[in-house]
N, C-alpha and C positions, 0 to 999 in steps of 0.2 A: 706505567704499570697497568696490567689488564684489569678491567672491572670484575668485581666478584659476581659470579652468576647468581641470580636470585631464583629461588624455587617458587614456581607459580602456586597460587592458592588452589585448594581442592575444588573451590567453587567454579574455577575456570578449567576443569580437567578436559583434556582433549587427547585422545578420544575417551568418551565415557562408555564403558562396557557394562552389560547387565546380564546376569545369569539367574534364571528362574529357580527358586529354591523350594517353593510350595505353591499351593493354589492361591495363596494370598500374599506372597512375599517375593522380593527380587533383591539380589545382591549387586550393588553398584560398586565398580572399581575402575581403576585406570592403570595402565602398565607403567606410568611414569610416577616419580615421587612428587608429592605435593605437600604443602604446609597447612597448618591449622588456620582455618578461617570459617566463621559461621555461615551456613547457607541453608536454604530451604529447597524442597524438592517439588518440581512442577510435573504435572501429568497431562497428557493429551491423548484422548481416545482416537482411534483410527478414523472413525466416522465424524469426528468433530474437529473444526479448525482452531478452537480456542484452548488455551492452557489454563490450568487451575492449580493452586498450591495445595499440597497435602499438609496435614497438621504436623507431620513429623519433620524434624529438622536435624541437621548434623553439623559436624565441624571437621571431620576427617573421612578419608576413604581407605579401605572399603567400608561400606555401610549397607546394612540390610534394611530395606524399607517395606512397609506394608502397602500393597497396591490393590485396593478393592475393585471389583468389577472390571478386571482386565482380561477376561476370558476371550474377548473378541478382538484383542489387539490394542496396544497403546504404546506411547513413547514417553520417556522420562528425560529430564534435564535438571541441572542445578543452577540456582541463582543466589548470588551473594546477599548477605544481610548487612546493612550498615548498623551503626551503634543504636540509632533510634528504633530501627526495625527489630533488632535483636532484643532491645529492652522490652518491646511489646510482646515478642515471643516468650521471653522469660517472665514477663508480668511483674518484674521487680526492678528496683533501683538500688544498685550497689554503690555505696558512698565512695568506695575506693576505685570504682570503675574497672575492677579486675576482670570482670566478665565481658567487658566490651573493648578492652585495649587492643585486641587483635582483630576486631571487626574492620572490614575494609571500608574506606571512605569513597570508593568508586564502585560502580556497578559492574560486576563480572558475571558472565554466564558461560556454562559449559556447552559442549556439543550435546545434541540429543542422541539418545541411544537408538539402537536398531529396534525394529518392531518386536514387542514383547507380547507373548500369548501365554497366560497362565492357565493351567488345566482346571477343570471343574473339581471340586472336592469329592473324595470318594463317598462320603456320607453327606447328604444335603442337610442344611441347617434345620433344626427342629422348630416347629411352630409353637407359639405361646400356649401355655405359660412357660415352657422351657425356653432357654436362651443359649446362644453360642457366643463365647468370649474370645477375643484376640489379645495377645500381649507379646512383648519382646522381653526375653530374659537376659540378664547380665550377671555373670558370664554365661556363655552358652552351655546347654546340657551336654554331657559327655556321650560318646558313642557306646553302645547302639542307641540311637535316638528314640525309637518307639518305646523301648523298655524304660529308658530314662524318663520319658515324658509321662508314662503311666505311673512310675514310682514317684515322680515329683508331684503329680496330681493327688495321689493318695496321701502324701505327706502334707500337702496343702490342706486337704480336708481335715487331717488330724490336727493341724495348727489352728484351724478355725473352730474346731469342735471344743465346746466347753459344756459345763453342766447346765448353763443357761441356754446355750446355743448348740443343740444336739443335731449334728449333721452326719448322716450316714455316708459311707464311702461310695455307695451306689448312686449318690446324687450328682457326682461329678465324674466326667470321663474325658480323657484326652483323645481327640479324634484325629489330629494331624500335627506334625512337627516338621519344621523345615530341614533341609539337608545340612544346615549349619548348626542346628540345635538351638537357635535363638528364637525363631518365631513359633508360637504355640497357639493352637486352637483347642478349646475344651468346652464341652456342653454341660449345662446345669439343668437338671431335671427336677420336676416337682416331686413332692413327697408321695409315697405310695398311700393310696386311700385306705388300705387295710393295715397300715403300720400301727403297731400297738401304741407307740409314743410318737405323736405327730411332730415332725421337725419344722424348721422355718420354711416359709414359702420362698419361691424363686426370687421375688423382689427383695426379700430380707437377706438372702444369701448374697445377691449382687451388692446391696448396700454395705453389708459387713465386709465383704472383700474390698470394696472401694475405700472404705474408711481406713482399713489397715494396710492399704497398698503401699503407702510411702514408707512404712516401717517393717513391711513383711520381708522376712528372710527365711527361705526354705532351703535347707541343705546348702547354704552359701549362694543361692541364686535369688535375685530380686528383679522386680519389673523395671524396665527401662523407662525413665520419665520422659524421654524424648519422643517415645511412641505412645506410651500410656496404656490404658485398659479400655477396650472397645467392646460394645455389644454389636454383633453382626446384624446386618439387615436381612429380613426375610420377606420374600415375595408373597403377596396375598393369594388366596384361593377362594373358591365359592363358600368354603366353610370358615377358613381362618382369615383374619385381617392382616394387612401388610404391616411390617415393623421396620422403622427407619434405623439406619446406622446411628449409634449414639456413643459419644465419648464419655465414659464414666469417670476416668481419672487420667491425669490431674485436671483440676478445674481451677481457673483463676477468677479473681474478682472481675466483675463485668466492666467496671469503669476504671481506666488507668488515668492518673493525673497527667495531663498534657505538659504542664510545666516541669514535673519531675522527669518525664521522658526527655524533654529538651535539655534538662540539666545532665542527664545520663549521656546524651549525645555529645554535649560540650565536653564532659569529662573524658569520654572516649577519644574525641578528637585531640584533646590536649595530651592525653597519654600516648596516642599514636604519633603525634608530632614530636614529643619528647623522645620516644623510642627511635624515631628516624634520625633525630638530631644527634643522638648518642651512638648511632650506628648499630642499633639493636635490630639486626635482621638475620639473626642466626636461624639456620635451617632446623637445628635440633631444638625444638621448643616443647619437648615432651614433659620436661620437669615443671615448667611454669604454665602449663595449660590450665586455665580456670576450670573449676568444677561447676558445671551448669546445674547439677542437682542441688547444690547448696544455694545457688542464686535464685532458684525457682520460688516464686511467691504464689502458693496455692492455697485453696480453702482448707481450713483446719477440719478436724473430725466433726465438730458440732455444726459448722457451716455446711459441710457436705451432707450430713444427716438431714438438715433442714431443707436444703435445695434439692438433693437427689431423691429424698424420701417422698416429696410431693410429685416428682415426675414419674416415679415408679409405683406410686399408690401403695406404699408399704403398709400404711395403716388401714387400707381397705380390706376388710375381712369378709365382705358380703358374699363372695363367691365360694368360700370354703364350706359353710353349712349347706349351701345350695348344691354344690357338687356331691357332698356326702349323701344328701337326701336323694338326689337323682340316682346315685349308685345303688343305694339301698332299695329304692323303688324298682330299678331295673333287675336287681337280684331277686326281689320278690316275684316280679312278673315272670322271670325265667323259671323259678321254682314252680309257679302255678302252671306255666305252659308245660313243663316237664311232667308234672303230676297228671295233667289232663292227657298228655300223650300216652303215659303209662296206662291210664284208665281206658283209653280207646283201644290200645293194643290188647289189654286184657279182655275187653268185650269182644273184639274180633277173634281172639283165640277161643274164648268161651263159645262163641257162636259156631266155630268151625268144628267143634267136637260134640258128639252126642253124649248124654249122661243118663244113667239109670237112676232109679229112685234113691240109690245110696250115694250118688254123686260121683260114680266111677266113670272114667273116660272110655270112649270108643272112637275109633278113627272115622273120618267122613264116609269111607266106603262101607264100614259096618253100620253106620247110621242109615245109609241108603238101603242097605239090605234089610235093616230092621223096620223099614216102612216109614221113616221120617220123610215128610214131603219137602222140607226145606232145611237148609243149613245156613241161611243168611242171617240168622238171629231172630227172625220173626216167630219160628216154631221149632227152635233148636231143642227144647226140652219136651219129653213125652207128657201128654196129658194123662190124667188119672185113668181114663178108659183104655189107654194104650199100654199101661205099665205091665199088665198081665201078659200081653202078647210079647212085649220086649223081654220080659223075664224068660219066657219060653225060648225065644230066639237066642238069647245069650247062653242059656244052658245047652242048646243044641250045638252052638259053636264052641262049646267047652271052654268058656272063659273062666279063668280062675277068679276067686272072690277078691283077690288083691293082685293087680298086675305087678310084675317085677319092678317096673319103674317107680311104682308108688311104695313098694315095700322097702326100697332103698331110702332110708331116712337121710342119708348124706348126699343124695342126688340133688342137683340143682332144680330139676323139674318138680320133684316131690316137695322140696322146701319152698318153692315159689308158688306153684299153681294149685297143689292139692288142698291147702287150707282155704284158698279162695273158692275153689269149686264146691267144696262141702258147704261153706258158708252161703254161697249163692243158691244152692239147691234148698238149703234149710229155709232161706227167705223166699223160696218159690219164685225166683227171678226168671 
């Protein structure tokens, strides 16, 4: 009797194909059927000979993975995880070993993909105190993706908003979504300095989102624990400092018990041997696929608040009053500069026009005809000895006692300059 053909694990996919879905994500898939088996994703940049493991892992294909800094070209491949490695990835020890019974006891590696070049994002990441976040959503957003991403982000803000935590919708903006609707980038902006009610700072928003990430469900979509929530790296400039890429959620306990991990590996090996002895090599293992989300051993809300709060300096409020003081000082300086500019403009206009003793205007040509020696401001006004001569000159030129421009009380010129000119003459300026 012919042997039953076995479906290869997804960790050994050949060929492994990759489609770019956004500036920071790639969809991995294979044309052949493969079965459940935990694996990690390795990446190698074109200019580097060494491979490194991404934090994201998976069990099936197709799988969309986040690939940061792949704009200059990189390669991807899959590597299987045995029970002990999978236990470290999950950070937990399941007594029934259900999360590890399908882990491979041999090392399997897939083919590497073709050269992948992700495009640069349309909008560069903002500098601190703003932040750009990356996440994977399960299930993916529906089409059209940009509108769905904007709507989901708005609902996320409404979900986080409380009477104690007042978050305005302008503080979060979806900047990019992948062509599958799974990978999402959104920016978090600081509060407007002129806002009547000051909302939480960016570190507080990140901490609140991180604490509620495991239970967050917005319109039926939640964050994929296998990818997590990331703060994107930002390159430094002469003004702004560089920001490293940081994983905000999930976070595991720093030390895993080595003996417990060994127990998990032994349990997984025993379960695997039992399954092979009983002939359990069914290709259709969709019903008994373990739920990795339930097996994850992450920090709880209080532990996250303590650990991440220190890293993000959530309690550091020193910059807030300093920024407000700087803004108010700059506003005052701008007002003073504007007032000084208006005063200089008034003086220059006043010097450009001659005035009789009643403070009425005459054009520079008239002032020259009247015998004024200068109109640069030094002798723009007639001296007492010249007033009689000026009066005679104005009468000869048949100037009315009130020019039409000044008789119009609704004219801009009369409303703006006439009171100043009369005041200036009365003070003998």
